[in-house]
C-alpha positions in Angstrom: 82.8 101.1 114.3 83.5 97.6 113.6 85.3 95.3 116.2 85.3 92.4 114.2 89.3 92.3 113.3 90.3 88.7 112.7 93.7 89.1 111.4 92.2 87.2 107.9 93.5 90.0 106.1 90.8 88.6 103.1 87.8 88.3 105.2 88.8 91.4 107.2 88.8 94.1 103.5 86.2 92.1 102.2 83.8 92.7 105.3 85.2 96.3 105.2 84.3 96.7 101.8 80.4 95.4 102.4 79.7 99.0 103.3 78.7 101.3 100.9 80.2 103.8 103.6 84.0 102.5 103.1 84.3 101.9 99.4 83.6 105.6 99.1 85.7 106.2 101.6 88.5 103.9 99.8 87.9 106.2 96.4 87.7 109.3 98.4 91.6 108.3 99.7 92.9 107.5 96.8 92.0 110.8 94.9 93.5 112.5 97.5 96.5 110.7 97.8 97.1 110.8 94.0 96.4 115.1 94.6 98.6 114.9 97.3 101.7 112.9 96.4 101.4 115.2 93.3 101.0 118.4 94.1 103.3 117.9 97.3 106.0 116.7 95.7 106.3 120.2 93.8 105.3 122.0 97.1 108.2 120.7 99.1 110.5 121.5 95.8 109.3 125.0 95.9 109.6 125.4 99.6 106.4 126.8 100.4 104.9 124.0 102.4 103.8 126.9 105.0 101.9 128.5 102.6 100.3 125.6 102.1 99.5 124.6 105.6 97.8 128.3 105.5 96.0 126.7 102.8 94.6 124.0 104.2 94.1 126.0 108.0 91.5 128.8 106.2 89.7 125.6 104.9 88.4 125.3 108.1 86.1 128.5 108.3 85.3 127.7 104.9 83.7 124.6 105.7 82.3 125.6 109.1 80.3 128.4 107.4 79.1 126.1 104.2 77.7 124.2 107.2 75.9 127.0 108.8 74.5 128.0 105.7 73.5 125.0 104.7 75.5 123.8 102.4 78.2 121.0 101.7 81.1 121.2 103.8 83.5 120.0 100.8 82.0 123.5 98.6 83.4 125.5 102.2 86.4 124.1 101.8 87.3 124.4 97.6 85.8 128.0 98.2 87.9 129.8 100.8 91.2 128.0 100.0 90.9 128.5 96.4 90.4 132.2 97.4 93.1 132.3 100.2 95.5 131.1 97.0 95.0 134.1 95.4 94.8 136.4 98.3 98.7 134.7 98.8 99.6 134.8 95.2 98.9 139.1 95.2 101.4 139.2 98.0 105.0 140.6 97.0 107.3 137.3 95.7 110.3 136.4 97.6 112.6 138.3 95.1 110.2 141.7 95.2 110.3 142.0 99.1 111.9 139.4 102.1 110.2 135.8 102.8 109.9 137.2 106.6 107.4 139.5 105.4 105.6 137.0 102.9 105.7 134.5 106.3 104.5 137.2 108.3 101.4 138.0 106.3 100.6 134.2 105.4 100.7 133.8 109.3 98.5 136.4 109.9 95.9 135.0 107.3 96.4 131.7 109.0 95.9 132.8 112.7 92.6 134.8 111.6 91.0 132.0 109.5 91.3 129.6 112.6 89.3 132.4 114.6 86.5 132.7 111.7 86.3 129.1 112.0 85.4 129.4 115.8 83.3 132.1 115.5 81.5 129.5 112.5 80.9 126.7 114.8 79.4 128.8 117.0 76.8 130.6 115.2 76.1 126.7 114.0 75.9 125.5 117.6 76.4 122.2 116.0 78.0 119.1 117.8 81.9 119.2 118.9 82.0 115.8 117.1 81.5 117.8 113.6 84.1 120.3 114.7 86.5 117.6 115.1 85.9 116.4 112.1 86.4 119.6 110.2 89.8 119.8 111.8 91.4 116.2 112.0 89.0 114.6 109.7 86.9 111.4 109.3 86.5 108.8 106.8 82.4 108.7 108.1 79.7 109.7 106.0 81.6 110.2 102.7 78.9 110.3 100.0 78.9 109.6 96.5 78.3 113.2 95.4 81.4 114.2 97.6 83.5 111.6 95.3 82.2 113.0 92.5 83.3 116.1 93.7 86.7 115.2 94.5 87.1 113.2 91.0 86.2 116.0 89.6 88.8 118.8 91.6 91.3 116.1 90.7 90.8 115.7 87.1 91.2 119.8 86.8 94.4 120.3 89.1 95.9 117.1 87.3 95.2 118.5 83.6 96.4 121.6 84.7 99.6 120.1 86.4 100.3 118.4 83.3 100.2 121.3 81.2 102.3 123.3 83.7 104.8 120.8 84.9 108.2 121.2 83.1 108.2 125.1 83.2 107.0 124.8 86.2 109.8 122.2 87.9 112.0 124.8 85.8 111.0 127.7 87.9 111.2 125.8 91.3 114.4 124.3 91.1 116.2 127.7 89.8 113.9 130.7 89.8 116.5 133.5 87.9 117.7 131.1 85.4 114.0 130.0 84.5 112.9 133.9 84.3 116.5 134.8 82.1 115.0 131.8 80.0 111.7 133.2 79.1 109.5 131.5 81.6 106.6 133.2 83.1 107.6 132.7 86.7 105.4 134.5 88.1 102.2 133.0 86.2 103.3 130.0 87.1 103.5 130.6 91.1 99.7 131.9 90.8 98.7 129.1 89.0 100.0 126.5 91.4 99.0 128.2 94.7 95.4 127.8 92.6 96.1 124.2 92.3 97.8 123.5 95.8 94.9 125.0 97.0 92.2 122.7 95.1 94.3 120.1 96.6 94.4 121.0 99.9 90.5 121.4 100.0 90.7 117.9 98.7 93.0 116.5 101.3 91.0 118.3 104.3 87.8 116.3 103.5 89.7 113.1 104.6 92.8 114.5 106.8 90.8 117.6 108.5 92.5 121.3 107.8 95.1 120.9 111.4 96.8 117.1 109.5 96.5 117.9 106.0 100.5 117.5 106.3 100.2 114.0 106.4 99.5 114.0 102.5 101.1 117.0 101.3 104.4 116.9 103.3 105.6 113.5 104.9 105.1 111.1 101.2 107.3 113.7 98.9 109.6 114.3 101.6 109.9 110.4 102.0 110.4 110.0 98.0 112.9 112.7 98.2 114.5 111.0 100.4 115.0 108.3 98.2 115.6 109.6 95.1 116.4 113.1 93.2 114.9 112.3 90.3 111.9 114.1 89.3 110.3 111.3 87.8 110.7 108.6 89.9 110.3 111.3 93.5 106.6 112.3 91.4 105.4 107.9 91.7 107.2 107.0 94.8 105.5 110.0 96.3 101.9 109.0 94.8 102.8 105.3 95.9 103.7 106.6 99.9 100.6 108.3 99.7 98.3 105.9 99.0 100.2 102.9 101.1 99.7 105.6 103.7 95.7 106.4 103.6 94.6 103.1 102.5 96.6 101.4 105.7 95.0 104.3 107.7 91.5 103.6 106.5 92.1 100.1 106.9 93.2 100.4 110.5 91.0 103.2 111.5 87.9 100.8 110.7 88.4 98.1 112.9 89.9 101.2 115.5 88.1 103.6 117.7 91.1 106.2 117.1 90.0 109.1 114.4 92.2 107.8 110.8 94.0 111.1 111.1 95.9 110.1 113.9 96.5 106.5 111.6 97.2 108.4 108.6 100.0 110.7 110.3 101.5 107.8 112.1 101.9 105.7 109.3 103.1 108.4 106.9 105.7 109.6 109.8 106.9 106.4 109.9 107.6 105.5 106.4 109.7 108.6 106.5 111.7 107.9 109.8 112.6 104.2 108.3 113.7 105.5 105.4 115.7 108.5 106.9 117.2 106.0 109.5 118.3 104.1 106.0 119.4 106.3 104.6 121.4 107.7 107.3 123.1 104.5 107.6 123.5 103.8 104.0 125.8 106.9 103.9 127.6 105.9 107.4 128.4 102.7 105.5 129.6 104.1 102.6 131.7 106.8 104.3 133.3 103.9 106.3 136.9 103.9 106.0 138.8 101.5 104.4 141.9 100.0 106.2 145.0 100.2 104.9 147.0 97.1 104.5 150.9 97.2 105.4 
């Protein structure tokens, strides 16, 4: 890790980007930030954060199994997350069965996935650092091929999201009214879970399986504290995700600590700052006006 931080941001960035690995890391980080900001915004609106976390966790045994079998970890993330998304989509919906039943099944799947991941790591008998990278993320060793794979996945996800975005938003805000107006709510739910699985697989390659929420939840949740308008919220969510990723990668390059820690710290700091400012603004707005006698 380079420790030549000089406080001259222009020189520091130029030095950092002189390495092809860092250029690839920023390209991959930009891709996953856009995906996480957009898909995560819908996930928060639909209140499917638990399902999103489970899909991210399922990526861990997928990546471990792929490494054990001699394939790239990216293919393992993507394959297992997509399969898990289809399994969750096959569960009874909130309207057909209780939310508690759905959560119990999803949570059970999550626990089994972590155990299977530990098994694949033991079978691989690799280095412990590799396990840490799968769980908590890394920007080292990102290749141009991985960037191309992420770009291809992102292109497909964004195209599908653009096609189903309006009815998906309608179904997310008021499921019953959308169904009454002929919106295919069930089909849209399945499509979104597949998109969420692909996004979790992509984001996991930067944040690791356990820290996907840093991009899928924190920027969208921060954006929704600022504005309730969908278009502005989506744009703001992407901007916050980009800032979190870029700042985290920059700090991690000059730091001995993992990029996942910095990413969650920056994103959580932005959330706390926004929540604090929003609370202060509300209290100032509610301050009683003195009555003149």
